N, C-alpha and C positions, 0 to 999 in steps of 0.2 A: 451276408452282412459281415462287416468288418469289426473286429473287437480290438480296440486300441488299449495298450497298456497305460495305466495311469501316469507312469513316468515318461511316456513317449511324447507328451505335449508340454508346452510351456504353461506355466501356472501364474497367470497375471493377478489372480486374486490376492488380497492382503492376508498375511498370517497374523492372527490375533493371539497374542501370547498372554496367558494368565499368570500373573506375577503377584506376589504378596507375601504375607507372614507365613513363613515355612516353605515357600515354593519359589523356584526360579526356572530358568530355561537355558538350553544350550543350542547354539547354532554352529554347525560344522560347515566351513566353506571349502569346496573342492574343485578339481578341474572338470571341464565339461564332459570328458570321456567316462566319468563316474556316474552319470545320470542313470538311475535304475539300480544302483548298488544299494543293497540292504546294509545298514549300519545297526548293530544291536547295542543295547545299553543294559548294564546291570548295576545294582548297588554294590559298592566296594565290598569284597568278601562273600558276595552272594552270586557267584558266576552262573549258577543255574536258573536265576530269576531274571530273565531277559525280556525286553521288548524291543521293537525295532521301528525304524523309519527308513524310507527310501531317500536317496539324493534326488532331488527334483531341480529342473531349471525354472527359476523364478525371475520375474521382472523386477529390477531394482532401480526404479527411477529411469527407465529407458535403456538400461543395460542389463545383460543377462548376469545372473548369479546362481551358482550351482550349490545347493545347500541341503543338509539333512537338519530338520528342526525338531527338537525334543522340547515340548512345553509342559508346564505343570509338574516339574520334577521336585520331589522333596528336597530341601537343601541337604547337601552332603557330598560324598565322594562317590565317583562312578568309574566303571571300566567300560571302554568301548571295544567292540568286537567287529572284525571284518572277516568274512569267510570262516567263521568259527575260531578265529585266532584273536587273542587279546592284543589288540592294536595299541591301546593307550590306557594306562591305569592312573588312578589318583587324579581324575578330572573333577575339579571342584565346582559345585553349584551353590550359589549363596542365595539367601532370602532376598526376594524381590529384584533380583538382578538377572541380566542375560550374560552368560558365559559364551565366549566365541573361540573357536579353534580354526586354524588355517592348515588345511591338509593338501594344499597345492603342492604337487610333485612328491607327496609322501606316500600315497597309496597307488599301487599298480592296478590298472583297470582289468588286467587278465584274470 
């Protein structure tokens, strides 16, 4: 029996983001060769308190979009980690809003 990795398939299902008072979301857009990459996030100043999401291929109105989606984030500043390196600091997430970052051509797939 074949065991498929979660990131190995296209994800046509909708992403439901919980936004509201005190919470926001972050979407990171990447290149297709980063599918499966684990991106970690930690509150600013708390580098050891990390969670993670994988970059997945999603259907965005009939075209592919390669994203890592962090939802229900308490409003504040965050650090993003790639391969245990602080890739981007001071990423702001606001109440009831979706922050978006464009990582096209910024992160090497190696």
